[in-house]
C-alpha positions as CSV (number, residue, x, y, z in Angstrom):
1,M,2.2,0.7,4.9
2,A,1.7,4.0,6.7
3,F,1.3,7.0,4.4
4,D,3.4,9.8,5.7
5,V,2.0,12.4,3.4
6,A,-0.3,15.4,3.7
7,A,-4.1,14.5,3.5
8,D,-4.5,17.0,0.7
9,S,-1.9,15.1,-1.4
10,Y,-3.7,11.8,-0.9
11,D,-7.0,13.6,-1.8
12,R,-5.5,14.7,-5.0
13,F,-3.9,11.4,-5.9
14,M,-6.3,8.7,-4.7
15,G,-9.3,10.7,-3.4
16,R,-10.5,11.2,-6.9
17,Y,-11.1,7.6,-7.2
18,S,-11.8,6.5,-3.5
19,G,-14.5,9.2,-3.1
20,P,-16.6,7.7,-6.0
21,L,-15.9,4.1,-4.9
22,A,-17.1,4.6,-1.4
23,P,-20.9,4.6,-1.9
24,V,-20.6,1.5,-4.3
25,F,-18.5,-0.4,-1.7
26,A,-20.9,0.6,1.1
27,D,-23.8,-0.8,-0.9
28,F,-21.9,-4.1,-1.5
29,A,-21.2,-4.3,2.3
30,G,-24.9,-3.8,3.0
31,V,-24.4,-0.6,5.1
32,A,-27.9,0.5,6.3
33,P,-29.3,2.9,8.9
34,G,-29.3,1.5,12.5
35,Q,-26.0,-0.2,12.2
36,R,-22.7,0.7,13.9
37,V,-19.8,0.4,11.4
38,L,-16.0,0.6,11.6
39,D,-13.9,2.1,8.9
40,V,-10.4,0.4,8.9
41,G,-7.6,2.3,7.2
42,C,-9.9,5.4,6.8
43,G,-7.2,7.6,5.4
44,P,-8.4,11.3,5.3
45,G,-12.0,9.9,5.4
46,A,-13.3,9.1,1.8
47,L,-15.4,6.0,3.1
48,T,-15.9,7.7,6.6
49,T,-17.8,10.5,4.8
50,E,-20.0,8.0,3.1
51,L,-20.7,6.1,6.3
52,V,-21.5,9.3,8.2
53,R,-23.9,10.2,5.4
54,R,-25.8,6.9,5.8
55,L,-25.5,6.3,9.6
56,G,-24.7,9.6,11.4
57,P,-21.4,10.3,13.0
58,A,-22.3,8.7,16.4
59,S,-22.6,5.2,14.6
60,V,-19.3,5.5,12.8
61,V,-15.7,4.7,14.2
62,A,-12.6,5.0,12.1
63,V,-8.9,4.0,12.5
64,D,-5.8,4.7,10.5
65,P,-2.1,4.2,11.2
66,S,-0.9,7.5,9.6
67,P,-1.0,10.6,11.9
68,P,-1.6,13.1,9.1
69,F,-4.6,11.1,8.0
70,V,-5.9,10.7,11.6
71,E,-5.7,14.4,12.1
72,A,-7.5,15.1,8.8
73,A,-10.3,12.7,9.5
74,R,-10.8,14.3,12.9
75,E,-10.9,17.6,11.5
76,R,-13.4,16.7,8.8
77,H,-15.6,14.6,11.1
78,P,-15.2,16.0,14.7
79,A,-18.1,14.0,15.9
80,V,-16.6,10.6,14.7
81,E,-14.5,8.5,17.1
82,V,-11.1,8.3,15.1
83,H,-8.2,6.2,16.5
84,H,-4.6,6.2,15.6
85,A,-4.1,2.5,15.1
86,G,-3.2,-0.2,12.6
87,A,-5.6,-2.9,11.5
88,E,-3.6,-5.6,13.1
89,Q,-4.2,-4.2,16.6
90,L,-7.6,-2.5,16.9
91,P,-8.0,-0.7,20.2
92,L,-11.7,-1.7,20.3
93,A,-14.0,-4.2,22.1
94,D,-15.0,-7.6,20.8
95,G,-18.2,-7.7,18.9
96,S,-18.8,-4.0,19.2
97,F,-19.9,-3.4,15.4
98,D,-22.4,-4.6,13.0
99,G,-19.8,-4.3,10.2
100,A,-16.1,-3.5,9.6
101,L,-15.0,-2.2,6.2
102,A,-11.6,-1.7,4.7
103,Q,-11.5,0.3,1.4
104,L,-8.3,0.0,-0.6
105,V,-6.4,-1.1,2.6
106,V,-5.8,-4.8,2.7
107,H,-2.8,-4.7,0.3
108,F,-1.0,-2.2,2.6
109,M,-1.6,-4.1,5.8
110,A,1.6,-5.5,7.4
111,D,-0.3,-8.7,8.1
112,P,-3.6,-9.0,6.1
113,L,-4.7,-12.1,7.9
114,A,-4.2,-10.5,11.3
115,G,-5.9,-7.3,10.1
116,L,-8.9,-9.1,8.7
117,G,-9.0,-11.3,11.9
118,E,-9.1,-8.1,14.1
119,M,-11.9,-6.8,11.9
120,A,-13.8,-10.0,12.5
121,R,-13.1,-9.9,16.2
122,V,-14.6,-6.5,16.7
123,T,-17.6,-7.4,14.6
124,G,-20.6,-9.1,16.3
125,Q,-22.0,-12.6,15.3
126,G,-23.6,-12.4,11.9
127,G,-22.0,-9.1,11.2
128,V,-20.2,-8.3,7.9
129,V,-16.5,-7.9,7.3
130,A,-15.9,-6.4,3.7
131,A,-12.9,-5.3,1.9
132,C,-12.0,-4.0,-1.5
133,V,-8.6,-3.6,-3.3
134,W,-7.9,-2.3,-6.9
135,D,-7.5,-4.9,-9.7
136,F,-3.9,-4.7,-10.5
137,E,-3.5,-8.2,-11.9
138,E,-5.8,-7.7,-14.8
139,G,-5.3,-4.0,-15.5
140,G,-8.5,-2.6,-13.9
141,S,-6.9,-0.3,-11.5
142,P,-6.9,3.4,-12.0
143,L,-3.1,3.1,-11.6
144,S,-2.7,0.2,-14.1
145,L,-1.8,2.4,-17.1
146,F,0.9,4.2,-15.0
147,W,2.4,0.9,-14.0
148,Q,2.2,-0.4,-17.7
149,A,4.2,2.7,-18.7
150,A,6.6,2.4,-15.9
151,G,7.3,-1.3,-16.9
152,E,7.8,-0.3,-20.5
153,V,10.6,2.3,-19.6
154,D,11.9,0.4,-16.7
155,P,11.7,-3.5,-17.0
156,D,12.8,-3.9,-13.4
157,V,9.9,-1.9,-11.9
158,E,7.8,-4.1,-9.6
159,G,4.4,-2.2,-9.5
160,E,1.7,-3.3,-7.2
161,A,0.3,-6.5,-8.8
162,Q,2.2,-8.6,-6.2
163,L,0.6,-7.1,-3.1
164,P,-2.1,-9.1,-1.2
165,G,-5.6,-9.0,-2.6
166,T,-4.8,-7.4,-5.9
167,R,-5.3,-10.6,-8.0
168,R,-8.7,-12.3,-8.9
169,G,-10.0,-14.5,-5.9
170,H,-7.2,-13.7,-3.5
171,L,-9.3,-11.2,-1.3
172,A,-11.9,-13.8,-0.8
173,Q,-9.2,-16.4,0.1
174,L,-7.9,-14.0,2.7
175,L,-11.3,-13.5,4.2
176,Q,-11.8,-17.2,4.4
177,A,-8.4,-17.8,5.8
178,A,-9.3,-15.2,8.6
179,G,-12.4,-17.2,9.6
180,L,-15.1,-15.4,7.8
181,Q,-18.1,-17.5,6.6
182,D,-20.3,-17.3,3.5
183,V,-17.6,-15.3,1.7
184,D,-19.0,-13.6,-1.4
185,A,-16.7,-12.0,-4.0
186,S,-17.4,-9.7,-7.0
187,T,-16.0,-6.6,-8.6
188,L,-16.9,-2.8,-8.3
189,S,-16.4,-0.3,-11.0
190,I,-16.5,3.5,-11.3
191,D,-15.9,5.9,-14.1
192,V,-13.7,9.0,-13.4
193,G,-13.3,11.8,-15.8
194,H,-10.1,13.8,-16.3
195,R,-10.0,17.2,-17.9
196,S,-6.3,16.9,-19.1
197,F,-3.3,15.0,-19.0
198,D,-1.6,17.4,-16.6
199,E,-4.6,17.1,-14.2
200,W,-4.2,13.2,-14.2
201,W,-0.3,13.3,-14.0
202,E,0.4,16.0,-11.4
203,P,-0.8,14.0,-8.4
204,F,1.7,11.2,-9.2
205,T,4.5,13.7,-8.4
206,L,3.3,14.2,-4.8
207,G,4.9,11.1,-3.3
208,V,1.8,9.2,-2.4
209,G,1.8,5.4,-2.2
210,P,4.1,3.1,-4.2
211,A,3.4,5.0,-7.5
212,G,4.3,8.3,-6.0
213,A,7.4,6.9,-4.3
214,Y,8.6,5.5,-7.6
215,V,8.1,8.8,-9.4
216,S,10.0,10.6,-6.5
217,S,12.9,8.1,-7.0
218,L,13.5,9.0,-10.6
219,D,15.9,11.5,-11.9
220,Q,14.6,14.3,-14.2
221,T,15.4,12.4,-17.4
222,R,13.9,9.1,-16.3
223,R,10.7,11.0,-15.0
224,A,10.3,12.8,-18.3
225,R,10.5,9.5,-20.2
226,L,7.8,8.0,-17.9
227,E,5.6,11.1,-18.2
228,E,5.9,11.1,-22.0
229,R,5.1,7.3,-22.1
230,C,2.0,7.8,-20.0
231,R,0.9,10.7,-22.3
232,L,1.2,8.4,-25.3
233,L,-0.9,5.6,-23.6
234,L,-3.8,7.8,-22.4
235,P,-6.6,8.9,-24.6
236,E,-6.9,12.5,-26.0
237,S,-8.1,14.9,-23.3
238,P,-10.7,15.2,-21.9
239,F,-10.9,11.4,-21.1
240,E,-12.6,9.0,-18.8
241,L,-11.1,6.1,-16.9
242,R,-12.9,3.1,-15.6
243,A,-11.5,1.8,-12.4
244,V,-12.2,-1.7,-11.2
245,A,-11.7,-3.1,-7.7
246,W,-11.9,-6.7,-6.3
247,V,-14.3,-6.8,-3.4
248,A,-15.3,-9.6,-0.9
249,R,-17.5,-9.8,2.1
250,G,-18.0,-12.5,4.7
251,S,-20.1,-12.9,7.9
252,V,-18.7,-13.5,11.5
253,A,-19.5,-17.0,12.7
254,H,-22.2,-17.6,15.2
255,T,-21.0,-19.5,18.3
256,G,-22.7,-22.1,20.4
257,A,-25.6,-24.4,19.4
């Protein structure tokens, strides 16, 4: 899924969670000085920013299929090599990275196995391929309350729990199927504060991702019903939400004797 929305809209919607998640994810992936690392599905650059902070811009490469995000990532990190490309066809040489990371991306890949396989291809022997996806199955995602409310007012709504990697153990299975070895899986969690309901709700109206597309599809009456149901489910303002992501990492197999 390519996001054809402004980078600022994405920042307001998901950046409030992806930004705090980035350092926790980079820690899990073992990102350390001296490495060269690829950010797959970089978006406007939440994880890219963390990688640049740790490694320097010359050691970071980023790719994304959405032109607005590529433009934003290039503007924010002019010294980083940023490519307009999908995970399934990376325009990069074999074994050219120490690690390849995909933050909140696998569930939007057209072909997750192909995307993870490409990440493994461009990572050198013994290097790390790591990915994380929000926990939609067990309600840990920062969007889970929204989808709960949507399901209560619209029983036919699909949500995101059916997407690849969003249920327990599936992300690790995908990495193993893509040929990664010594796959390790866990969870990551962050706590994000919100000043008010309106500050939490407004980004859902910007058309970003499946949740934003769903809100945009509603007429005024149905949108008001959904908004009111969300208001009732959330704590009194100000409030804090805990966001949980499934995470998995594996190593690229050594070849030869």
